[in-house]
C-alpha positions in Angstrom: -1.1 25.8 -9.1 1.9 24.9 -11.2 1.5 24.1 -14.8 4.0 23.3 -17.5 7.5 24.8 -17.4 7.3 26.0 -13.8 4.7 28.6 -14.6 2.3 29.6 -11.9 -1.2 31.1 -12.3 -0.9 34.6 -13.8 2.3 33.8 -15.7 4.6 34.1 -12.7 7.4 31.6 -12.4 8.6 29.6 -9.3 12.1 29.7 -10.8 14.4 32.7 -11.0 16.3 33.8 -14.2 18.9 31.0 -13.6 16.3 28.3 -13.6 16.6 27.7 -9.9 13.8 27.9 -7.3 13.2 31.6 -6.5 13.6 32.8 -2.9 9.9 33.5 -2.7 9.1 29.9 -3.7 11.5 28.6 -1.0 9.8 30.8 1.6 6.4 29.4 0.6 7.8 25.8 0.8 9.3 26.6 4.2 5.9 27.6 5.6 4.4 24.2 4.8 7.2 21.7 5.5 7.4 22.1 9.3 9.6 20.7 12.0 10.3 17.3 10.3 12.4 19.2 7.7 15.6 17.2 8.6 13.9 14.0 7.3 13.3 15.8 4.0 16.8 17.2 4.0 18.3 13.7 4.2 16.0 12.6 1.4 17.3 15.5 -0.7 20.9 14.4 -0.1 21.9 16.9 2.6 24.4 15.7 5.3 23.5 15.4 9.0 26.3 17.9 9.7 24.8 20.5 7.4 21.3 20.0 8.8 22.8 20.5 12.3 24.5 23.7 11.2 21.2 24.9 9.7 19.4 24.3 13.0 22.1 25.9 15.1 22.2 29.1 12.9 18.6 30.0 14.0 17.6 27.6 16.8 14.5 29.6 17.8 13.1 30.1 14.3 11.7 27.0 12.6 10.7 28.7 9.4 14.2 30.1 9.0 15.7 26.6 9.6 13.5 25.1 6.9 14.2 28.0 4.5 17.9 27.7 5.1 17.8 23.9 4.5 16.0 24.6 1.2 18.6 27.3 0.2 21.4 24.8 1.0 19.7 22.1 -1.2 19.3 24.6 -4.0 23.0 25.6 -3.7 24.2 22.0 -3.6 22.0 20.6 -6.4 21.6 23.6 -8.7 19.1 22.8 -11.5 18.6 19.3 -9.8 16.8 21.1 -7.0 13.5 21.2 -8.8 9.8 20.4 -8.2 10.3 16.8 -9.6 13.1 16.0 -7.2 11.2 17.5 -4.3 8.0 15.6 -5.2 9.9 12.3 -5.4 11.5 12.9 -2.0 8.1 13.8 -0.4 6.6 10.7 -1.9 9.3 8.5 -0.4 8.5 10.1 3.0 4.8 9.6 2.4 4.2 13.4 2.6 1.9 13.7 -0.4 -0.2 16.3 1.3 2.8 18.5 1.8 3.5 18.5 -1.9 -0.1 19.4 -2.6 0.1 22.3 -0.1 3.3 23.5 -1.8 1.6 23.5 -5.2 -1.6 25.1 -4.0 -0.2 27.9 -1.8 0.4 31.1 -3.8 3.9 32.4 -3.5 2.6 35.8 -2.4 0.5 34.4 0.4 3.3 35.0 3.0 4.7 38.5 3.0 8.5 39.0 2.9 9.7 41.5 5.5 
């Protein structure tokens, strides 16, 4: 679970050295967001064209689509792509349980190939 300053249990951080979400955190998020990710992408300010490109890049792999959407959000928003912004977008969508899952899923739960 996340505490102050983006610190996770055991002192690990969900952010990399630049203060942006780490790739590992984005992978964790991608596993819980699911196939309605375009709705979240719109809420996070991504364009329909970008979301279409994300889908077409890996049409048969939902987790990669969600991950690539999150990477695009991080690239576009920089430090504005943070847990607060994500939480607000999920609240607007009524996806409170998704935010809870993101917070409660350890970042090492899913292996990185």
